[in-house]
N, C-alpha and C positions, 0 to 999 in steps of 0.2 A: 780658727778652724776646729769644728768640732769633732769630737770623737768618732762619728759616725764618718766623716769626711775622710779619714785618714788614709782610707785605702779607696779614691775614687773609684765609682761606679763604672763600666762601659770602656774602660784603657785596658789597653794590652798589659802583659806582665804584672797581673792582679797578683799572681801566685808570689812574686817576688816582693810586692809592696806588704801584703799579708805578713810573709816571715820577716820581713824587715822590721815591721812592728810588733810582732809576736817576742822576738829577740830583743828589742828595745823595753817593752814591758817588764819581759821576765828579768833582764838586770836591772830595770828600775826598783821593780819590788825587792830583789835580794839585796840592792845596794841599802835601801833604806832599811831593812831589817838589821843587816848590816852595821849601819852606823849608829842603831840603838844597841844591838848587843855584838860588839864586836868579836870577843874571843869564841863563842860560840858559831857563829858564822865565816868564821876564816877560811875552812875549806870550801863551803859552798859558793864564795863568793870568787874566789880563786878558779874553782871548777867552770861556773859560767862565765867567768870572764876570759880564761882562757879558751873555752869551747866556743865561744863567739870570736875571738881573734882566730881562730883557728879557721871558723867558717868563713868568716871577711876576707882572711888571706887565700883559702883556695877559690873564693868569687872572685877577687881582683886577680889573682892568676887566668883563671877560666875567661875572664872578661878581655884582658891583654891578650890573649891567645886568639879570641874570635874578631877582635878588633886587628889584629895583623892581617888575619884573613880578609876582612872586610876592607883594610884600607888598601887595598890593592886598587880597588875600584871608588873608593869612596874616602872623601876628606875626613878624616876623625882626627880631634885633637882631645887633650887631656882633658880640658874642660869641660866640652860635649861628654866625653865618655864617663868620668867619675863623676861630675856634678852637674849634667844633665844640660849643659847651658846649650839652647838651640836646636837640641836635639829629640826633646819630650815635649808633651803637653804640660803646661804650666800646672794643672793640677797633679801631674806625676812629679815633675821638680819640686813644689813645695811638700809634698807629702815626703818625699826621702831626704829632703833637704832639711824637714822639721824633725824627722826621726835622728837624723845626725846631730841636729843640735840638742835633742833632749839627751841623748847620750854623753855629748861634752858637756853638759851642764850639770847632769847628775853624776858623771864620774869625777869632773874638778869638784862639786860639792861633798861628796862623801870622802874624798882624799882631804881635802880641805879641814873638813871636820873633825875626822879621822886619820891625822898623818900619822905615818910608820906603823901603820897597820894593814891589812889584806885589802882593806879598800882601795890601796893603790893598785891592786890587779885594774880595778873599773879602767881607768886610764888608756887601757889598752882594747877597751871596748868600740869605740866610734870607727876602728877600722871596720867593721860588721857591717855599718849604715854604707860607709862607703864602698865596699867591696859590691853589697846586693846594690847599690846604687849604677857601680860599672854594671856590672851582669845586666842590669836593665838596659843601660844604653846601647851595650854592645848586641843584646838580644833585639830590642825594640826600638831604639833611638835612628832618627832619620837624619841622615849625613849628606851634605852635599856630593854629587856625583865629581870624580876626579875626571879632569881632561885629558883626551887621549894624548900620550906622548909621542909628539911627531919626529922626534928625533931617532927612535927606534923602528929601523926597518926589519922585514920580515925574515931577512936573511941573518941579522942580528939579534934575533931574539931568541933568548936561552931556552926558552920552554920546547922550541923546534929540537932541541937535542942532535943537532949535527943533519937532519935529515931532510936537508934543503938543497943536497947536492943534484 
């Protein structure tokens, strides 16, 4: 996958894909410099890693909340929501999972080369790609429709709030 194909043209949610790769490249650059110069880069790697962790957590929570709303009408699984299995075009799934893979490899490599330094903060960064992947799935993913529940009668429907008398 060439660098020009990291954000496939003509797909929904390009903003999320671009943000995902932007964060991945920023982290990669800071991690490389931190590996070469661990002492002066301790604060920048911590700030970038914790910032991406916070953004990833926020995206995960938003995706979960959105998926809860959609799950009333659609069958949404964790694999589909966060790993885009079966709900996203192949180009989107490959791009998001590639970003996650790059973040994992860079984080593990930096922490392995410089153990017991601020490079260890990088281990938190893959939450960012996973969170944005979930946000893409919750916002643009296509999930199968939920079958109507035949057990629920109109009278037993809690959304009617007792106005069926």
